[in-house]
Structure formats: structure tokens, C-alpha cells
N, C-alpha and C positions, 0 to 999 in steps of 0.2 A: 504494500500500500504506500502511495506517495505521501510525503509530509504535506500538511496543509500550510499554505503560505499566502502572505499578502505582499503584493508588489507595488511599490510607489514609483511613478515616472514623473520627474520634474521637468516640465517644458513640453509644449505642444507644437513644436515645429515638425518637420518631416521625420526626424529621428524619433521624437517622442511619440508622435501619432502612430508611426509604423510599429514601434515597439509595443504600444498599448493594444493595437489592433491584432498584431501577430500573437502576442501572449494571451490576449483575451479570447481569441478564437481557439486557443489550446485549452481553454477552460480555467485559466488561473484567475485569481481575485486581484484585479488591477485597479489602481486609482491613478488618474492622470491629472496633474496640477498644471494649469495654464493661467497666466495673469491677464491675458487679453480676453475679449468677448468671443473670439472664435479661434480656430487652430490655423497653423501654417501662415504666420504673419512675419516671418523672418526675412533674410536676404532674398532678393528675387532670383528665380530660376525660370528658364523658358526653353531649355534644350535638353534632349535625351542623352547626348554625348555617347552614342552607341559606337564607340571606337576612338573617341577623344580627338577627332580631327581638328578641333579648334586649337589644340595645344601642340605645336611642333616641338616644344622644349621638353616634354615629358617622355619617359622611356617607352619602348615597345611593350614592356611588361605591364605598365600602367594602362596603356591603350587596350590591350587584350582583356585585362580585368574589367575596364569600363564597358567593353562590349558585352562580356558575360553578365555583368551586373545590370546593364541596361535591358537586355533581353528578359531577365528575371523580373525587373521592375515593371516593364511594359506588360508582362503577363499578369502581374499582381494588380496593377492599377490601370487597366485599359481605358477607363473613362477619362483620364487626364491627358491622353495622347492626341496631339494634333498631327494628322498624317500628311504633312507636307514635307518635301525633301529639303536638303540644305545644299547650297552651292558654295564651293570654296574657290576664291579668286586670289591670285598672288599679284599684287601691284608691280608695275614695271620697275619702280624704284626700290622694291624690297630686295634684301640680300638673298632670299631663297628662290627656288624654282619649283614649278609643278612636278618636274621629273623627280625631284628629291622626295616627294611625298609618295611616289608610286610603290616603293618596296613595302612601306607600312600598309598601304591599302591592300596590296596582294596578300600580306600576312593576315589582315583582318578577314578577307574573303575566305581564306583557309580555315581560320578559327571559327567563323560563323558556320561554315559547312560542317565542322566537327560538332558544333552545338546541335545542329539539325539532325545529324546522324544519331546523336545521343538521345534526342527526343524530338520527334517531328513537330511537336507543339511549339518548339523554339523558333519556328519559321515565322517570326513576327515582323521582320524587316524586309519582307519580300523574298524573292529568289536569291540565293547566295551569289550567283554569278552576276546579278544585277545590283549588288551592294553599292558599286560605284560605276560611273560612266564618264568618259572624257568627251569634251566638246572643243573642236578646233575653231580657229577664227573663221574658216570658210563655212563651217556648219552654223556658227552664230550669225554670220552675215546672211545666210540663207533663211534662218529662223526669223530674222529681223523683218523679212518681207511677208511673213505669214500673219494672218489675222489672229488676234488673241482669242483664247478659248476661255469662256467664263469659268468653267469648272474643269481643270485639266484632268486627263485620265492616263497620261503617259509622260515619260521624261521630257520628250520634245515639247509637249504642250506646256509643261511647267517652266521650261527654259525660255519660252517666247517673251514674257515681260522682261526677263534679264537681258535678252538680246536687244530688245527695243529701247530699253532705258539706260543701261550702263554704258559708259564711255569705253568702247572696246580698245581705244588707244592707251588706256591707263592700266590695263591688266595684261599679264602674261598668259600664254596658251600652252596647253589646253586648260579650260575651266573644268572643274571637277564637280559632278553632282553625286552626293552620297545619301544613303537612306538613313540619315539622322533626323529624327522627327522633333516636333515641338512638345513641350509639356506645359500644362495650364495650371498655374498656382491656385487660382480661385476654385477651379473644379476639384482640385485635390483637397482644399480646405472643406468644401461642401461634402464630398464623398466620405472623407475621413470622419467628420462629425456624424453624418447620418448613419454610417456603418457602426461606429462606436455606440451610438444610442440604441442600436438593436441588441447589444450584448448586455444581458442582465448582470453579468459578473464584472462589468467595467463601470467604474464610477468616474464620470467626466466632470471635473471641477473647474469650470471656466471662471474668469474674474476672481481668481484665488492666488494669493501671494504666499509662498513659503518663506517664513521669517527666520526659522532656526531648525537645525538638525543636530541631534545628540545620539550617541550610541550608548545603549544600556549594557554596561560591562558584564553584568551577570547573565542576562538572557541573550545578549548579542543582537537584540532588536534595535531598529532605528526609530527614535522618537522624532516625529515631524510636527513642528508647530506652524500652523498656517492661519492666514487672515482671510475670512470669507464673510461678506455682509457685515463688516466692521466688528467681527467677533473672532477672538483667538481660539483656535481649536487644537488639541493635542491628539495625535493618533500614532499607533505603533505599526511598523511594517517589518517584514522579514528580509526584504531585498530592496535595494535602492538603485534606480537608474537615473543618472544625471544626463538629461537631454536638454540642458538649459542654453544650448547654443553659445553665443559669444559671452554669456554670463556663467558658463560652466566653472570658471575659476572661483566664483563666489562659493559654489557648493564644495569645491575641493578645499577651500580655506576653512569652511565650517567643519569639515571632516578631518582635516589635517593630513592630507596626502601630498606627495611630491608631484610636480608637473613641469612640463615645458611646452609652452604654446604661444601662438601669436593670435591677434585679432585684427581683421582688416575691414574697414568700412567701405562699402561699394554702393553705387547707385546705377540704375538704368533709367533712361529718359523716355517719356511717352510723347510721341509726336503724332500729328494728324495731317495726312496728305490727301485732301479731299478729291483732287482731280486725277488720282492715280488709278481708281479702282474699277477698271473694266475687266480685270482678271485677278485670280488668286496669285499670290507671290510665293515662291519658296523663300526660306531664310537665306540670306547671302552673307558670307563671311569674307572680309577683306583682310588677309593676314598682315601683320605688322609687328614691330618690336615693342613689347610691353614697356610702358613708362616713358616712351619717347613721343614726340609730336606725330610720328607715323605709327602709333599703336594700332592694334587690331580694331577693325570696325565691324560691328554686328548689327544686322538689319533684320529684325524679327517681325513678321507680319501678324496682325490680328484682323478680324472683320471690320468693315465700315471705315477703312482708310487709316486705321491706327497702326503705328509701327513703334516697337520698343527698340531703343538704340543703346548700344554699348560702344564706347571708344576707350581703348586701354591707354589713355593719356591722362596726365595729371590735371587737366582742366575739364575732363568729362567724367569717366567712371572712377578713376583712381584719384586719390587725394594726397597732397603733401602731408605727411604725418598721419596718414590714414591707416598705416600698418604699424602696430605696436606689439611688443613682447612682454611677457610677465617678468617679474623681478624675483630676486632671492627671497623677498619678504612676503610676496603674495602671488597666488596662482592666477589672479585676475589681471590681465593687461588693462591698462587704463587709457581709454580713448579720451581725446580732448573734449571739453564741455560742449563745443559747437556740434560735434557728432552726436553726443548724447541728447542734445536739444532736438536734433532732427529725429532721432529714434523715438524719444519719449513724447515729443510735442508735435512740431511741424516744421516745414521748410519755409524760409522766407521767399515770398513770390519773386523778388528780383533775382535770387540765386537759381530758382527753378527756371526762370526765363533765360538767364545767362548760360547755364550749363546745357539746357535743352538746345538752345540755338548753336552752341559750340558743337554739340553732337550732330545737329542737322548739317552744319558746314562740313564736319568731318566726313559724313557719308556722301555729301554732295560732290566731293572730289571725284567720286566714281559714278554717281547717279545725278547728273546735273539738274534735272527737273525736280529732284527732291528738295532743292533749295526753296521751293514754294511752300514747304510744310511749315506748320505752326506748332506751338506748344499744345499738347493734347490733354495733359493733366499734370498733377504733381508726379514726381518720380516714384518708381519702385525702388526700395532701398533697404539696407540693413547691414549688420556687421556679421562677419563670418569668422568662426574660430578655425585655426589651422594648427594641428598638433605638430610639435617639434619646432624646427627652425628653418624649414625649407618652404618659402612662400610659393614655389611652383608645384608643391605636392597636390595631387588631385585624387589619389586613392587612399582612403583611410576609413576605418570602421569603428573600433571600440577598444578600450583597454580596461583592465581590472586591477586598479592600484591598491585595493583593499578587499578583504573578504566580504562577500555579499554586496558588492558595490561595482556597478558598471558605469563607465564614463564614455558616453557616445561621442565620436570624433569624426563624423562623416564630413567630407568636403563637398562631394557631389551627391545629390539626392539619390541617385541610383545605387549608392552603396548601402542604403538603409536596410535592405533585406539580408545582406551578408552580416551586417551589424546585429540584426535580430537573431540570425542563426547562431552567432557567437554567444550571445546572451543566453539563448536556449541551451547551448552546450554547457554553460556554467551552471544553469539551473538544474540540468540533469545530474551534474556532479554533486550538487547539494541535496539531491533526492526530492526536488520539487516537481520534476517532470520525468516521465519515463523515457528511456533511450529512443523509443520510436517517435518521439516528438521532434527530434532534431531534423532540420531541413524540411519540415512539413510545410506545405503551402495550402492553408485552408482558406478558401475564398467565399465561404457561405454568407458571411455578413455583407460582403461587397456584391455578390451575385444577386442578392435579393433587392438591391436598390433599383429604383425606377429612374430611367434616363431623364424623364421630365423633372423629377424631384431634384436630381443633382444639378441640372441646368438652372432651375428656378432659384435654388438656394445659393448657387455660385454667383448668380447675378445679384442677389440680395447682399451677399458678403462684399462683393466689389463696390456696390453703391454705399454700403455702410462705411467702407474705408475711403470713400470719396474718390473712387476711380470710375471711369466710364464703364457701363455694363458690358460694352463690346469686349473688354479685356477678359471677361469671364467666358467668352465663346471661342470655339475652334474655327479656324478657316476651313479645315477639311476633316470632318468627323469620320470619314471613310464609309 
């Protein structure tokens, strides 16, 4: 017989929500604490990273891991996926070449084929031989002459708006189309809350602040003190999961464990290009050197003419002093007050306008007509923790610095299920779960959700956070 256990999860971002859903579906008694009114409100994400092609600087091993984790994540959360492809373009002034990317793409095709051979249900990115496709200048010139297709059904049709609107003299050839899809943050928030609410053994405590944690030396239980409805409450738990995101260091300090981490503030900007929308767009990535004026540009489409923009320069997505490390005295890296003001309260309108216009200018280098775009809303933003001291790290899951304590350390959202698997393994060792629970993917709470409910609640969450409802929708639901 398994030991009875109570699991506390602190933080309702992607890591915390996934841990609660995963363990709740295994039948454990789970309490999820989140200070906001809804889940998944941390740093923005919009891309599946099924192979990590946005990051030339990371290792092949990290890319292969991202591919495997993305396939797993897509199967677990199908309702958040926007099935539009991604185009990779190398600017002519960039130090890299498209040919330099080909060995990794061929490696990913082989790895994807192995995943499909292991389980045919892993074929969620299309056929493995179609994982990527190259487009020469001649092909792009030919596509430029074709009429746009309102709802593309093949690679050529997706590529027509790229051929018509980008300055072909500014990029190297071939252009590369890859089956890396979009992810919708608001739909994930909606589906996670609705799924957790179906589980009677999960207690979802929104608008609740954990104020202190103490370990009972005799019983080994964690005593958590939290504030809910202006009332302090004490409860005991057998296992503690720290999924507090960029505030994870505060939990580490309360418990007294060692750590090494960084925190980085990032923002993505919302623009609206009203005259663009005679066709759906793929996402377009213009590679560049991070932190320089020619940093990578990311052009992410949403319905109704909205585009989310990243520019890996210090006057767009990155910030001077926006990356900080912890000290010998505290596990919590300290962001400057200006960043905390943005996270806790709001953005100044003049900064929203200035940075969004910088992002529009950055992308207009390659898409000249995009200079007509305007500010669409306040930015999507947040701070991200990065374990260790390598700011380019993209694959990390979880660590266990004390008994009955898991510290979630995901950098990319697709790592959340490997993180949950590792926590389940620790719970098996403690006798809280049977060995058969490891690597189990139970979808019953998610599979019962109605599409209309997810869509409606996602729209409600977007508007409650003062974003256009269009950001809660997918350009191509499939």
C-alpha cells in the first residue's frame, strides 16, 4: 500500500500547473498556490521550439532534447498549439549561412523519424521527411507572383506572404521552412485551470500568497503559512514543489538550501498591422547576434493583424541590467525596482510606445511595409529564472536540493513534462507513488474539456489582463 501524502506546489506558471495536473491525474492530494487571479501569467512564450532552430548557439544535444520534449508537450497539450510553420531567414549581413544550419536539420529529421518508429502517435509535426524545406531565390520570386491563399494548406501557400512582403535582397538563400509551431499562452492558462477544476483531489488556491515555510524536524512535514482572503492559514504537507519561477530563490532562502541561478527580465511587443491580413502568416525568424543592434528578430502572427515581436537587442527584448545572478547571501537574484514595477504594477505608456516602435523598425528592415504597424497593446513580459551561470542554457528541468523538496528549473515550457517525470520518480522512491506511475501520461482531465469552453475562457483571461482577445486565438487551429 502506498503512503498517503499531501503535495504542495508553489507557483502556477507552466511548471507548477503541469506538475499539479500531472500528479493530480495520478490520484495524489495536490494543493496549488498561485498569487494571481489565474494561472500561466509569467514570461511570454509563443513557440514550440521543436528542434530549437531559433538558437544557433546551443548544442546539438540540447536541440535533440527540445525536439523530444516538444513532441511530448504537443501530445499532452494539443489545445494550445497553433499549427502554422516557422521560416528561418539569415540576413545578408549576418556572420552565419543557411548551409551551416543544414547538418543540424538533417540530424533532427533522423531523430524525429526515431520518435515515430518508437510510437506512431509521435507523428505530430507532420511527415519526418517534411520536417524542413528549403526555398531558393528563384522559387521565392516565382511564389511572389502567385495570389495569396487565405487559408494555406501546403508549404508553398504558407510561403506566399513571405515572398510578397520581405525584402529578398536582405536575406541569404535558401530560406528554410520548419515544422515548429506556435503555442498560445492564454489557451494554456484556460485549459490548465479548467482541467484542474475537474480533479476533486486538487485544491487550486488562486489569489493566495505563501508567506512562510518551516520544516517540522520530528515529522519531516512542511508547514506552509499562506494568506488567503486576508487570513493567515497554516497547513502541513509531505512534499514541496517550488515552481515559483523567477521568485524560486525566495523559497530556497526560506528552506535554507544552496543554489546558483540567474534571473532575466524579457518582454515581447504587440503590434497591429491592419493592412496586412489577406492571408495567414507563418512565424518568421531573422537570425542575428544576441545583444547587438542586429539581434535576432521574431515575427509571430496572431489573428486580426496582431503580431508579437521579439528583437534580441538591448532596446527591444533585452535590457541593460536585465540579467542578474544570486549572491552568496541569498538565492534570490535581485532585479532593479523598475523591472519589479513592470511585473507587479504596469508599464509606462511612453516606454510601451518607444520599445514597440523600436521592435517595428527592427522587423521593418526585412519587411518594409510592416513599418505601417502600430502599437497593438501593452507588452507581454516577465522574468525568467535560468539555473546555473550559462545564460544561453535552454534545456533544464528540476533539481532536488533537499529531501522531499523539488525545485522546478525549466527554461523552455516544453521541458515541463520531463520535469514532472523526474518529480514522479522521486515520489516513487519515497513510497508515495507506485513504480508504474513513472512516465505515465494521463490525459483524462484534458480530454474531457470542450473546445468552446477553452476558447471562451482564454478570451476572458486575455481581456482581464488587458490584452486584445485576438491574442487568445490561433491563426490555424488545424
